[in-house]
A tleap script that builds the chain and sets N, CA, C and O, in Angstrom:
source leaprc.protein.ff14SB
mol = sequence {
  NMET ARG PHE LEU HIE THR MET LEU ARG VAL
  GLY ASP LEU ALA ALA SER LEU ASN PHE TYR
  VAL ASP ILE LEU GLY MET ARG LEU LEU ARG
  GLN GLN ASP PHE PRO ASP GLY ARG PHE THR
  LEU VAL PHE LEU GLY TYR THR ASP GLU ALA
  SER GLY THR VAL LEU GLU LEU THR HIE ASN
  TRP ASP THR GLN ASP TYR ASP LEU GLY ASN
  GLY TYR GLY HIE ILE ALA ILE GLY VAL GLU
  ASP VAL TYR ALA ALA ALA ASN LYS ILE LYS
  ALA ALA GLY GLY LYS ILE VAL ARG GLU ALA
  GLY PRO MET LEU HIE GLY GLN THR VAL LEU
  ALA PHE VAL GLU ASP PRO ASP GLY TYR LYS
  ILE GLU LEU LEU SER ILE ASP CALA
}
set mol.1.N position { -3.499 -35.064 4.292 }
set mol.1.CA position { -4.021 -33.745 4.538 }
set mol.1.C position { -3.355 -32.756 3.597 }
set mol.1.O position { -2.226 -32.955 3.148 }
set mol.2.N position { -4.094 -31.672 3.308 }
set mol.2.CA position { -3.521 -30.576 2.527 }
set mol.2.C position { -4.267 -29.293 2.860 }
set mol.2.O position { -5.407 -29.338 3.323 }
set mol.3.N position { -3.634 -28.158 2.628 }
set mol.3.CA position { -4.304 -26.883 2.809 }
set mol.3.C position { -5.382 -26.741 1.752 }
set mol.3.O position { -5.149 -27.053 0.584 }
set mol.4.N position { -6.573 -26.270 2.152 }
set mol.4.CA position { -7.668 -26.051 1.213 }
set mol.4.C position { -7.778 -24.588 0.815 }
set mol.4.O position { -7.768 -24.254 -0.370 }
set mol.5.N position { -7.882 -23.711 1.820 }
set mol.5.CA position { -8.016 -22.285 1.514 }
set mol.5.C position { -7.601 -21.446 2.717 }
set mol.5.O position { -7.492 -21.939 3.840 }
set mol.6.N position { -7.373 -20.171 2.446 }
set mol.6.CA position { -7.171 -19.154 3.466 }
set mol.6.C position { -8.331 -18.184 3.342 }
set mol.6.O position { -8.704 -17.812 2.229 }
set mol.7.N position { -8.913 -17.763 4.466 }
set mol.7.CA position { -10.065 -16.867 4.423 }
set mol.7.C position { -9.668 -15.491 4.935 }
set mol.7.O position { -8.986 -15.353 5.950 }
set mol.8.N position { -10.121 -14.467 4.195 }
set mol.8.CA position { -9.982 -13.077 4.609 }
set mol.8.C position { -11.365 -12.442 4.628 }
set mol.8.O position { -12.178 -12.697 3.739 }
set mol.9.N position { -11.636 -11.624 5.624 }
set mol.9.CA position { -12.878 -10.847 5.661 }
set mol.9.C position { -12.627 -9.533 4.939 }
set mol.9.O position { -11.616 -8.871 5.175 }
set mol.10.N position { -13.545 -9.157 4.060 }
set mol.10.CA position { -13.369 -7.943 3.263 }
set mol.10.C position { -14.564 -7.014 3.444 }
set mol.10.O position { -15.694 -7.469 3.622 }
set mol.11.N position { -14.306 -5.716 3.398 }
set mol.11.CA position { -15.350 -4.728 3.594 }
set mol.11.C position { -16.079 -4.335 2.326 }
set mol.11.O position { -17.283 -4.082 2.363 }
set mol.12.N position { -15.377 -4.278 1.203 }
set mol.12.CA position { -15.962 -3.881 -0.080 }
set mol.12.C position { -15.680 -5.005 -1.073 }
set mol.12.O position { -14.584 -5.097 -1.626 }
set mol.13.N position { -16.664 -5.844 -1.289 }
set mol.13.CA position { -16.462 -7.028 -2.132 }
set mol.13.C position { -16.079 -6.656 -3.556 }
set mol.13.O position { -15.210 -7.301 -4.143 }
set mol.14.N position { -16.706 -5.634 -4.125 }
set mol.14.CA position { -16.388 -5.235 -5.501 }
set mol.14.C position { -14.930 -4.792 -5.614 }
set mol.14.O position { -14.243 -5.174 -6.562 }
set mol.15.N position { -14.451 -3.993 -4.663 }
set mol.15.CA position { -13.054 -3.542 -4.689 }
set mol.15.C position { -12.108 -4.725 -4.522 }
set mol.15.O position { -11.066 -4.783 -5.173 }
set mol.16.N position { -12.464 -5.663 -3.657 }
set mol.16.CA position { -11.618 -6.844 -3.450 }
set mol.16.C position { -11.580 -7.724 -4.688 }
set mol.16.O position { -10.515 -8.216 -5.061 }
set mol.17.N position { -12.728 -7.931 -5.333 }
set mol.17.CA position { -12.747 -8.722 -6.568 }
set mol.17.C position { -11.919 -8.045 -7.653 }
set mol.17.O position { -11.180 -8.716 -8.374 }
set mol.18.N position { -12.032 -6.738 -7.777 }
set mol.18.CA position { -11.215 -6.012 -8.741 }
set mol.18.C position { -9.734 -6.255 -8.459 }
set mol.18.O position { -8.967 -6.534 -9.380 }
set mol.19.N position { -9.328 -6.151 -7.198 }
set mol.19.CA position { -7.930 -6.339 -6.834 }
set mol.19.C position { -7.449 -7.754 -7.131 }
set mol.19.O position { -6.455 -7.939 -7.835 }
set mol.20.N position { -8.150 -8.748 -6.599 }
set mol.20.CA position { -7.665 -10.125 -6.720 }
set mol.20.C position { -7.823 -10.697 -8.127 }
set mol.20.O position { -6.984 -11.485 -8.563 }
set mol.21.N position { -8.876 -10.319 -8.842 }
set mol.21.CA position { -9.108 -10.850 -10.193 }
set mol.21.C position { -8.424 -9.997 -11.242 }
set mol.21.O position { -7.636 -10.509 -12.036 }
set mol.22.N position { -8.714 -8.693 -11.258 }
set mol.22.CA position { -8.207 -7.835 -12.332 }
set mol.22.C position { -6.746 -7.437 -12.149 }
set mol.22.O position { -6.020 -7.309 -13.134 }
set mol.23.N position { -6.302 -7.240 -10.912 }
set mol.23.CA position { -4.924 -6.800 -10.681 }
set mol.23.C position { -3.984 -7.974 -10.436 }
set mol.23.O position { -2.901 -8.024 -11.019 }
set mol.24.N position { -4.381 -8.927 -9.577 }
set mol.24.CA position { -3.504 -10.074 -9.298 }
set mol.24.C position { -3.726 -11.257 -10.234 }
set mol.24.O position { -2.931 -12.197 -10.230 }
set mol.25.N position { -4.781 -11.232 -11.030 }
set mol.25.CA position { -4.982 -12.269 -12.034 }
set mol.25.C position { -5.554 -13.580 -11.542 }
set mol.25.O position { -5.435 -14.595 -12.229 }
set mol.26.N position { -6.173 -13.591 -10.368 }
set mol.26.CA position { -6.821 -14.825 -9.899 }
set mol.26.C position { -8.121 -15.038 -10.663 }
set mol.26.O position { -8.688 -14.103 -11.228 }
set mol.27.N position { -8.580 -16.279 -10.667 }
set mol.27.CA position { -9.863 -16.611 -11.282 }
set mol.27.C position { -10.928 -16.696 -10.203 }
set mol.27.O position { -10.680 -17.195 -9.105 }
set mol.28.N position { -12.120 -16.202 -10.528 }
set mol.28.CA position { -13.274 -16.372 -9.651 }
set mol.28.C position { -13.755 -17.807 -9.834 }
set mol.28.O position { -14.222 -18.177 -10.911 }
set mol.29.N position { -13.640 -18.618 -8.777 }
set mol.29.CA position { -13.985 -20.034 -8.862 }
set mol.29.C position { -15.447 -20.287 -8.506 }
set mol.29.O position { -16.130 -21.078 -9.156 }
set mol.30.N position { -15.915 -19.605 -7.466 }
set mol.30.CA position { -17.321 -19.723 -7.094 }
set mol.30.C position { -17.679 -18.613 -6.126 }
set mol.30.O position { -16.829 -18.084 -5.410 }
set mol.31.N position { -18.957 -18.275 -6.122 }
set mol.31.CA position { -19.471 -17.216 -5.262 }
set mol.31.C position { -20.879 -17.589 -4.833 }
set mol.31.O position { -21.688 -18.034 -5.647 }
set mol.32.N position { -21.169 -17.406 -3.544 }
set mol.32.CA position { -22.499 -17.741 -3.043 }
set mol.32.C position { -22.928 -16.736 -1.982 }
set mol.32.O position { -22.183 -16.432 -1.050 }
set mol.33.N position { -24.140 -16.230 -2.145 }
set mol.33.CA position { -24.749 -15.338 -1.155 }
set mol.33.C position { -25.538 -16.165 -0.149 }
set mol.33.O position { -26.155 -17.172 -0.495 }
set mol.34.N position { -25.506 -15.720 1.101 }
set mol.34.CA position { -26.272 -16.334 2.182 }
set mol.34.C position { -27.140 -15.238 2.805 }
set mol.34.O position { -26.780 -14.663 3.832 }
set mol.35.N position { -28.305 -14.948 2.165 }
set mol.35.CA position { -29.148 -13.830 2.609 }
set mol.35.C position { -29.571 -13.914 4.077 }
set mol.35.O position { -29.611 -12.892 4.762 }
set mol.36.N position { -29.883 -15.103 4.565 }
set mol.36.CA position { -30.310 -15.222 5.964 }
set mol.36.C position { -29.181 -14.851 6.926 }
set mol.36.O position { -29.437 -14.326 8.010 }
set mol.37.N position { -27.953 -15.119 6.539 }
set mol.37.CA position { -26.806 -14.771 7.367 }
set mol.37.C position { -26.192 -13.427 7.001 }
set mol.37.O position { -25.305 -12.937 7.701 }
set mol.38.N position { -26.664 -12.822 5.895 }
set mol.38.CA position { -26.201 -11.528 5.404 }
set mol.38.C position { -24.693 -11.522 5.126 }
set mol.38.O position { -23.962 -10.633 5.563 }
set mol.39.N position { -24.252 -12.557 4.377 }
set mol.39.CA position { -22.856 -12.601 3.964 }
set mol.39.C position { -22.723 -13.291 2.619 }
set mol.39.O position { -23.629 -13.994 2.171 }
set mol.40.N position { -21.582 -13.078 1.986 }
set mol.40.CA position { -21.240 -13.700 0.709 }
set mol.40.C position { -19.884 -14.362 0.853 }
set mol.40.O position { -18.974 -13.804 1.466 }
set mol.41.N position { -19.750 -15.555 0.286 }
set mol.41.CA position { -18.459 -16.245 0.211 }
set mol.41.C position { -18.016 -16.281 -1.239 }
set mol.41.O position { -18.801 -16.602 -2.131 }
set mol.42.N position { -16.756 -15.949 -1.468 }
set mol.42.CA position { -16.163 -15.968 -2.802 }
set mol.42.C position { -14.863 -16.755 -2.713 }
set mol.42.O position { -14.055 -16.538 -1.809 }
set mol.43.N position { -14.667 -17.673 -3.660 }
set mol.43.CA position { -13.436 -18.451 -3.710 }
set mol.43.C position { -12.692 -18.095 -4.983 }
set mol.43.O position { -13.255 -18.116 -6.078 }
set mol.44.N position { -11.410 -17.767 -4.822 }
set mol.44.CA position { -10.544 -17.323 -5.914 }
set mol.44.C position { -9.275 -18.148 -5.918 }
set mol.44.O position { -8.858 -18.667 -4.883 }
set mol.45.N position { -8.661 -18.268 -7.086 }
set mol.45.CA position { -7.384 -18.962 -7.130 }
set mol.45.C position { -6.752 -18.936 -8.493 }
set mol.45.O position { -7.346 -18.498 -9.478 }
set mol.46.N position { -5.534 -19.414 -8.523 }
set mol.46.CA position { -4.808 -19.569 -9.784 }
set mol.46.C position { -5.025 -20.960 -10.366 }
set mol.46.O position { -4.763 -21.205 -11.544 }
set mol.47.N position { -5.510 -21.869 -9.516 }
set mol.47.CA position { -5.865 -23.224 -9.942 }
set mol.47.C position { -7.248 -23.515 -9.367 }
set mol.47.O position { -7.765 -22.741 -8.562 }
set mol.48.N position { -7.833 -24.612 -9.776 }
set mol.48.CA position { -9.112 -24.986 -9.185 }
set mol.48.C position { -8.882 -25.523 -7.773 }
set mol.48.O position { -7.753 -25.829 -7.390 }
set mol.49.N position { -9.947 -25.631 -7.023 }
set mol.49.CA position { -9.844 -26.051 -5.627 }
set mol.49.C position { -9.326 -27.479 -5.461 }
set mol.49.O position { -8.708 -27.795 -4.444 }
set mol.50.N position { -9.565 -28.329 -6.430 }
set mol.50.CA position { -9.094 -29.712 -6.339 }
set mol.50.C position { -7.577 -29.803 -6.534 }
set mol.50.O position { -6.944 -30.749 -6.067 }
set mol.51.N position { -7.000 -28.817 -7.226 }
set mol.51.CA position { -5.578 -28.862 -7.564 }
set mol.51.C position { -4.678 -28.080 -6.627 }
set mol.51.O position { -3.484 -28.366 -6.536 }
set mol.52.N position { -5.231 -27.095 -5.927 }
set mol.52.CA position { -4.358 -26.266 -5.105 }
set mol.52.C position { -5.126 -25.481 -4.062 }
set mol.52.O position { -6.353 -25.532 -3.985 }
set mol.53.N position { -4.375 -24.765 -3.275 }
set mol.53.CA position { -4.937 -23.923 -2.228 }
set mol.53.C position { -5.519 -22.666 -2.854 }
set mol.53.O position { -4.942 -22.109 -3.789 }
set mol.54.N position { -6.658 -22.219 -2.344 }
set mol.54.CA position { -7.327 -21.043 -2.884 }
set mol.54.C position { -7.565 -20.024 -1.772 }
set mol.54.O position { -7.287 -20.281 -0.601 }
set mol.55.N position { -8.080 -18.879 -2.161 }
set mol.55.CA position { -8.389 -17.798 -1.235 }
set mol.55.C position { -9.898 -17.654 -1.117 }
set mol.55.O position { -10.601 -17.563 -2.124 }
set mol.56.N position { -10.392 -17.635 0.108 }
set mol.56.CA position { -11.812 -17.390 0.363 }
set mol.56.C position { -11.958 -15.966 0.878 }
set mol.56.O position { -11.303 -15.582 1.847 }
set mol.57.N position { -12.813 -15.187 0.235 }
set mol.57.CA position { -13.165 -13.863 0.729 }
set mol.57.C position { -14.548 -13.961 1.349 }
set mol.57.O position { -15.482 -14.458 0.719 }
set mol.58.N position { -14.682 -13.489 2.577 }
set mol.58.CA position { -15.969 -13.444 3.247 }
set mol.58.C position { -16.391 -11.991 3.366 }
set mol.58.O position { -15.698 -11.177 3.977 }
set mol.59.N position { -17.535 -11.675 2.775 }
set mol.59.CA position { -18.058 -10.321 2.854 }
set mol.59.C position { -19.316 -10.335 3.707 }
set mol.59.O position { -20.362 -10.818 3.274 }
set mol.60.N position { -19.210 -9.800 4.930 }
set mol.60.CA position { -20.361 -9.636 5.808 }
set mol.60.C position { -21.035 -8.330 5.412 }
set mol.60.O position { -20.434 -7.261 5.519 }
set mol.61.N position { -22.258 -8.411 4.965 }
set mol.61.CA position { -22.936 -7.283 4.332 }
set mol.61.C position { -23.025 -6.050 5.212 }
set mol.61.O position { -23.076 -4.935 4.692 }
set mol.62.N position { -23.046 -6.211 6.502 }
set mol.62.CA position { -23.239 -5.080 7.410 }
set mol.62.C position { -21.937 -4.568 8.026 }
set mol.62.O position { -21.973 -3.739 8.935 }
set mol.63.N position { -20.790 -5.047 7.545 }
set mol.63.CA position { -19.500 -4.621 8.081 }
set mol.63.C position { -18.672 -4.005 6.958 }
set mol.63.O position { -18.411 -4.650 5.942 }
set mol.64.N position { -18.263 -2.761 7.148 }
set mol.64.CA position { -17.510 -2.044 6.112 }
set mol.64.C position { -16.001 -2.212 6.225 }
set mol.64.O position { -15.300 -2.161 5.214 }
set mol.65.N position { -15.487 -2.413 7.445 }
set mol.65.CA position { -14.042 -2.593 7.598 }
set mol.65.C position { -13.747 -3.403 8.849 }
set mol.65.O position { -14.615 -3.613 9.697 }
set mol.66.N position { -12.507 -3.850 8.944 }
set mol.66.CA position { -12.082 -4.723 10.029 }
set mol.66.C position { -10.780 -4.211 10.622 }
set mol.66.O position { -9.984 -3.565 9.940 }
set mol.67.N position { -10.574 -4.506 11.896 }
set mol.67.CA position { -9.305 -4.260 12.551 }
set mol.67.C position { -8.423 -5.471 12.252 }
set mol.67.O position { -8.734 -6.588 12.665 }
set mol.68.N position { -7.327 -5.248 11.537 }
set mol.68.CA position { -6.481 -6.375 11.140 }
set mol.68.C position { -5.685 -6.940 12.301 }
set mol.68.O position { -5.187 -8.062 12.211 }
set mol.69.N position { -5.554 -6.204 13.377 }
set mol.69.CA position { -4.795 -6.690 14.520 }
set mol.69.C position { -3.304 -6.703 14.227 }
set mol.69.O position { -2.865 -6.235 13.177 }
set mol.70.N position { -2.538 -7.234 15.149 }
set mol.70.CA position { -1.087 -7.266 14.939 }
set mol.70.C position { -0.554 -8.677 14.772 }
set mol.70.O position { 0.659 -8.887 14.799 }
set mol.71.N position { -1.437 -9.641 14.602 }
set mol.71.CA position { -1.011 -11.015 14.416 }
set mol.71.C position { -0.904 -11.441 12.969 }
set mol.71.O position { -0.162 -12.369 12.647 }
set mol.72.N position { -1.644 -10.767 12.083 }
set mol.72.CA position { -1.616 -11.129 10.668 }
set mol.72.C position { -0.286 -10.713 10.057 }
set mol.72.O position { 0.219 -9.625 10.335 }
set mol.73.N position { 0.276 -11.575 9.229 }
set mol.73.CA position { 1.522 -11.261 8.541 }
set mol.73.C position { 1.270 -10.948 7.080 }
set mol.73.O position { 1.155 -9.784 6.696 }
set mol.74.N position { 1.185 -11.992 6.265 }
set mol.74.CA position { 0.951 -11.801 4.837 }
set mol.74.C position { 0.610 -13.127 4.181 }
set mol.74.O position { 0.755 -14.196 4.775 }
set mol.75.N position { 0.154 -13.027 2.946 }
set mol.75.CA position { -0.034 -14.166 2.057 }
set mol.75.C position { 1.082 -14.050 1.025 }
set mol.75.O position { 1.371 -12.943 0.572 }
set mol.76.N position { 1.710 -15.137 0.645 }
set mol.76.CA position { 2.770 -15.103 -0.357 }
set mol.76.C position { 2.273 -15.690 -1.671 }
set mol.76.O position { 1.590 -16.713 -1.697 }
set mol.77.N position { 2.634 -15.014 -2.766 }
set mol.77.CA position { 2.296 -15.474 -4.110 }
set mol.77.C position { 3.586 -15.602 -4.901 }
set mol.77.O position { 4.389 -14.669 -4.941 }
set mol.78.N position { 3.787 -16.742 -5.524 }
set mol.78.CA position { 4.959 -16.971 -6.355 }
set mol.78.C position { 4.758 -16.384 -7.743 }
set mol.78.O position { 3.705 -16.570 -8.353 }
set mol.79.N position { 5.759 -15.680 -8.240 }
set mol.79.CA position { 5.722 -15.062 -9.561 }
set mol.79.C position { 7.016 -15.378 -10.300 }
set mol.79.O position { 8.031 -15.691 -9.677 }
set mol.80.N position { 6.982 -15.297 -11.620 }
set mol.80.CA position { 8.184 -15.551 -12.423 }
set mol.80.C position { 9.248 -14.478 -12.211 }
set mol.80.O position { 10.433 -14.787 -12.086 }
set mol.81.N position { 8.814 -13.203 -12.172 }
set mol.81.CA position { 9.732 -12.071 -12.071 }
set mol.81.C position { 9.110 -11.057 -11.122 }
set mol.81.O position { 8.115 -10.417 -11.464 }
set mol.82.N position { 9.685 -10.904 -9.936 }
set mol.82.CA position { 9.125 -10.028 -8.909 }
set mol.82.C position { 9.071 -8.580 -9.402 }
set mol.82.O position { 8.071 -7.895 -9.188 }
set mol.83.N position { 10.122 -8.111 -10.049 }
set mol.83.CA position { 10.160 -6.731 -10.544 }
set mol.83.C position { 9.042 -6.490 -11.562 }
set mol.83.O position { 8.322 -5.495 -11.473 }
set mol.84.N position { 8.901 -7.390 -12.514 }
set mol.84.CA position { 7.872 -7.237 -13.556 }
set mol.84.C position { 6.467 -7.326 -12.947 }
set mol.84.O position { 5.581 -6.553 -13.312 }
set mol.85.N position { 6.268 -8.264 -12.025 }
set mol.85.CA position { 4.952 -8.415 -11.403 }
set mol.85.C position { 4.577 -7.168 -10.604 }
set mol.85.O position { 3.439 -6.705 -10.680 }
set mol.86.N position { 5.519 -6.624 -9.842 }
set mol.86.CA position { 5.252 -5.417 -9.057 }
set mol.86.C position { 4.930 -4.245 -9.973 }
set mol.86.O position { 4.018 -3.468 -9.689 }
set mol.87.N position { 5.667 -4.112 -11.065 }
set mol.87.CA position { 5.401 -3.024 -12.014 }
set mol.87.C position { 4.026 -3.171 -12.658 }
set mol.87.O position { 3.317 -2.181 -12.840 }
set mol.88.N position { 3.647 -4.400 -13.002 }
set mol.88.CA position { 2.348 -4.647 -13.606 }
set mol.88.C position { 1.217 -4.335 -12.624 }
set mol.88.O position { 0.207 -3.737 -12.996 }
set mol.89.N position { 1.396 -4.741 -11.384 }
set mol.89.CA position { 0.393 -4.470 -10.349 }
set mol.89.C position { 0.254 -2.966 -10.134 }
set mol.89.O position { -0.859 -2.451 -10.035 }
set mol.90.N position { 1.367 -2.273 -10.064 }
set mol.90.CA position { 1.344 -0.824 -9.868 }
set mol.90.C position { 0.655 -0.133 -11.050 }
set mol.90.O position { -0.149 0.778 -10.852 }
set mol.91.N position { 0.965 -0.561 -12.271 }
set mol.91.CA position { 0.354 0.035 -13.464 }
set mol.91.C position { -1.158 -0.198 -13.507 }
set mol.91.O position { -1.901 0.610 -14.064 }
set mol.92.N position { -1.609 -1.311 -12.912 }
set mol.92.CA position { -3.039 -1.629 -12.888 }
set mol.92.C position { -3.773 -0.948 -11.735 }
set mol.92.O position { -4.983 -1.118 -11.586 }
set mol.93.N position { -3.052 -0.180 -10.920 }
set mol.93.CA position { -3.684 0.528 -9.820 }
set mol.93.C position { -3.475 -0.102 -8.464 }
set mol.93.O position { -4.025 0.376 -7.471 }
set mol.94.N position { -2.685 -1.175 -8.397 }
set mol.94.CA position { -2.406 -1.812 -7.110 }
set mol.94.C position { -1.455 -0.971 -6.283 }
set mol.94.O position { -0.670 -0.192 -6.825 }
set mol.95.N position { -1.527 -1.127 -4.973 }
set mol.95.CA position { -0.714 -0.349 -4.040 }
set mol.95.C position { 0.504 -1.167 -3.610 }
set mol.95.O position { 0.381 -2.124 -2.846 }
set mol.96.N position { 1.664 -0.784 -4.103 }
set mol.96.CA position { 2.918 -1.427 -3.705 }
set mol.96.C position { 3.380 -0.749 -2.421 }
set mol.96.O position { 3.568 0.468 -2.395 }
set mol.97.N position { 3.563 -1.524 -1.361 }
set mol.97.CA position { 3.994 -0.952 -0.091 }
set mol.97.C position { 5.455 -1.262 0.223 }
set mol.97.O position { 6.015 -0.714 1.172 }
set mol.98.N position { 6.068 -2.127 -0.560 }
set mol.98.CA position { 7.505 -2.396 -0.488 }
set mol.98.C position { 7.934 -2.721 -1.905 }
set mol.98.O position { 7.561 -3.754 -2.461 }
set mol.99.N position { 8.723 -1.825 -2.483 }
set mol.99.CA position { 9.167 -2.012 -3.862 }
set mol.99.C position { 9.973 -3.295 -4.001 }
set mol.99.O position { 10.559 -3.783 -3.035 }
set mol.100.N position { 9.996 -3.828 -5.202 }
set mol.100.CA position { 10.755 -5.050 -5.480 }
set mol.100.C position { 12.241 -4.803 -5.250 }
set mol.100.O position { 12.790 -3.768 -5.627 }
set mol.101.N position { 12.865 -5.778 -4.625 }
set mol.101.CA position { 14.305 -5.707 -4.370 }
set mol.101.C position { 14.700 -6.773 -3.378 }
set mol.101.O position { 13.849 -7.463 -2.817 }
set mol.102.N position { 16.013 -6.905 -3.163 }
set mol.102.CA position { 16.485 -7.921 -2.222 }
set mol.102.C position { 16.052 -7.610 -0.789 }
set mol.102.O position { 15.953 -6.448 -0.397 }
set mol.103.N position { 15.798 -8.658 -0.024 }
set mol.103.CA position { 15.447 -8.458 1.377 }
set mol.103.C position { 16.657 -7.910 2.123 }
set mol.103.O position { 17.795 -8.087 1.689 }
set mol.104.N position { 16.408 -7.251 3.233 }
set mol.104.CA position { 17.448 -6.542 3.970 }
set mol.104.C position { 18.606 -7.437 4.397 }
set mol.104.O position { 19.765 -7.037 4.288 }
set mol.105.N position { 18.314 -8.626 4.876 }
set mol.105.CA position { 19.370 -9.491 5.406 }
set mol.105.C position { 19.514 -10.773 4.599 }
set mol.105.O position { 19.710 -11.850 5.162 }
set mol.106.N position { 19.415 -10.654 3.273 }
set mol.106.CA position { 19.536 -11.837 2.436 }
set mol.106.C position { 19.522 -11.466 0.970 }
set mol.106.O position { 19.597 -10.291 0.611 }
set mol.107.N position { 19.429 -12.457 0.143 }
set mol.107.CA position { 19.470 -12.270 -1.306 }
set mol.107.C position { 18.104 -12.408 -1.972 }
set mol.107.O position { 17.953 -12.058 -3.143 }
set mol.108.N position { 17.113 -12.909 -1.249 }
set mol.108.CA position { 15.810 -13.149 -1.831 }
set mol.108.C position { 15.179 -11.842 -2.299 }
set mol.108.O position { 15.089 -10.881 -1.536 }
set mol.109.N position { 14.741 -11.813 -3.562 }
set mol.109.CA position { 14.058 -10.645 -4.102 }
set mol.109.C position { 12.573 -10.793 -3.798 }
set mol.109.O position { 11.978 -11.842 -4.043 }
set mol.110.N position { 11.981 -9.720 -3.256 }
set mol.110.CA position { 10.575 -9.744 -2.899 }
set mol.110.C position { 9.983 -8.356 -3.060 }
set mol.110.O position { 10.703 -7.372 -3.224 }
set mol.111.N position { 8.663 -8.294 -3.010 }
set mol.111.CA position { 7.917 -7.035 -2.989 }
set mol.111.C position { 6.660 -7.299 -2.184 }
set mol.111.O position { 6.254 -8.448 -2.008 }
set mol.112.N position { 6.043 -6.228 -1.694 }
set mol.112.CA position { 4.780 -6.353 -0.991 }
set mol.112.C position { 3.755 -5.422 -1.615 }
set mol.112.O position { 4.052 -4.275 -1.949 }
set mol.113.N position { 2.546 -5.938 -1.763 }
set mol.113.CA position { 1.409 -5.171 -2.251 }
set mol.113.C position { 0.339 -5.248 -1.165 }
set mol.113.O position { 0.303 -6.194 -0.378 }
set mol.114.N position { -0.531 -4.242 -1.135 }
set mol.114.CA position { -1.595 -4.209 -0.137 }
set mol.114.C position { -2.946 -4.243 -0.835 }
set mol.114.O position { -3.161 -3.526 -1.813 }
set mol.115.N position { -3.860 -5.076 -0.334 }
set mol.115.CA position { -5.193 -5.151 -0.933 }
set mol.115.C position { -6.074 -4.026 -0.390 }
set mol.115.O position { -5.631 -3.289 0.491 }
set mol.116.N position { -7.308 -3.868 -0.885 }
set mol.116.CA position { -8.158 -2.756 -0.456 }
set mol.116.C position { -8.471 -2.731 1.044 }
set mol.116.O position { -8.817 -1.675 1.574 }
set mol.117.N position { -8.359 -3.856 1.729 }
set mol.117.CA position { -8.621 -3.902 3.162 }
set mol.117.C position { -7.356 -3.772 4.006 }
set mol.117.O position { -7.428 -3.798 5.235 }
set mol.118.N position { -6.207 -3.632 3.364 }
set mol.118.CA position { -4.955 -3.477 4.094 }
set mol.118.C position { -4.181 -4.761 4.310 }
set mol.118.O position { -3.141 -4.742 4.968 }
set mol.119.N position { -4.662 -5.889 3.771 }
set mol.119.CA position { -3.927 -7.140 3.899 }
set mol.119.C position { -2.682 -7.077 3.016 }
set mol.119.O position { -2.743 -6.604 1.881 }
set mol.120.N position { -1.563 -7.553 3.539 }
set mol.120.CA position { -0.316 -7.551 2.790 }
set mol.120.C position { -0.175 -8.862 2.011 }
set mol.120.O position { -0.501 -9.942 2.504 }
set mol.121.N position { 0.322 -8.728 0.782 }
set mol.121.CA position { 0.599 -9.878 -0.067 }
set mol.121.C position { 2.048 -9.757 -0.532 }
set mol.121.O position { 2.443 -8.758 -1.132 }
set mol.122.N position { 2.828 -10.796 -0.241 }
set mol.122.CA position { 4.232 -10.824 -0.617 }
set mol.122.C position { 4.374 -11.469 -1.979 }
set mol.122.O position { 3.780 -12.515 -2.239 }
set mol.123.N position { 5.151 -10.859 -2.844 }
set mol.123.CA position { 5.483 -11.430 -4.148 }
set mol.123.C position { 6.881 -12.018 -4.033 }
set mol.123.O position { 7.825 -11.320 -3.660 }
set mol.124.N position { 7.014 -13.290 -4.350 }
set mol.124.CA position { 8.301 -13.985 -4.298 }
set mol.124.C position { 8.538 -14.687 -5.618 }
set mol.124.O position { 7.599 -15.131 -6.279 }
set mol.125.N position { 9.785 -14.782 -5.990 }
set mol.125.CA position { 10.131 -15.551 -7.184 }
set mol.125.C position { 9.731 -16.997 -6.961 }
set mol.125.O position { 9.935 -17.536 -5.873 }
set mol.126.N position { 9.167 -17.627 -7.971 }
set mol.126.CA position { 8.707 -19.011 -7.851 }
set mol.126.C position { 9.830 -19.940 -7.425 }
set mol.126.O position { 9.579 -20.935 -6.745 }
set mol.127.N position { 11.055 -19.640 -7.808 }
set mol.127.CA position { 12.181 -20.507 -7.428 }
set mol.127.C position { 12.794 -20.119 -6.084 }
set mol.127.O position { 13.814 -20.688 -5.694 }
set mol.128.N position { 12.188 -19.147 -5.354 }
set mol.128.CA position { 12.748 -18.694 -4.069 }
set mol.128.C position { 12.494 -19.698 -2.957 }
set mol.128.O position { 12.899 -19.472 -1.816 }
savepdb mol mol.pdb
quit
């Protein structure tokens, strides 16, 4: 067994694609509209689906936003340099909600960015 994908529901597909592709650098792997169900599925990743876990965005055409609830935590993305990645994301228009730096009760350097729907994404050093 292995993880295949994580799914997030998004309200504005264009804004989400801009964030995940243009700001975070993921590749658009596949996209399919389901007119009868009034939704679109988009799969994104840094690798192809056969090689690694990817992100599925589900856009329900008639829903503009979602209540994230209090159970969702974050998605973690490994980067070479957390400080450089956070600065690059910020320069590209991404919203940094926790600046890069050591965690409060440890040495691990991390940062948090927020996507257009409010989902948190943690940036961690690949060797962390």
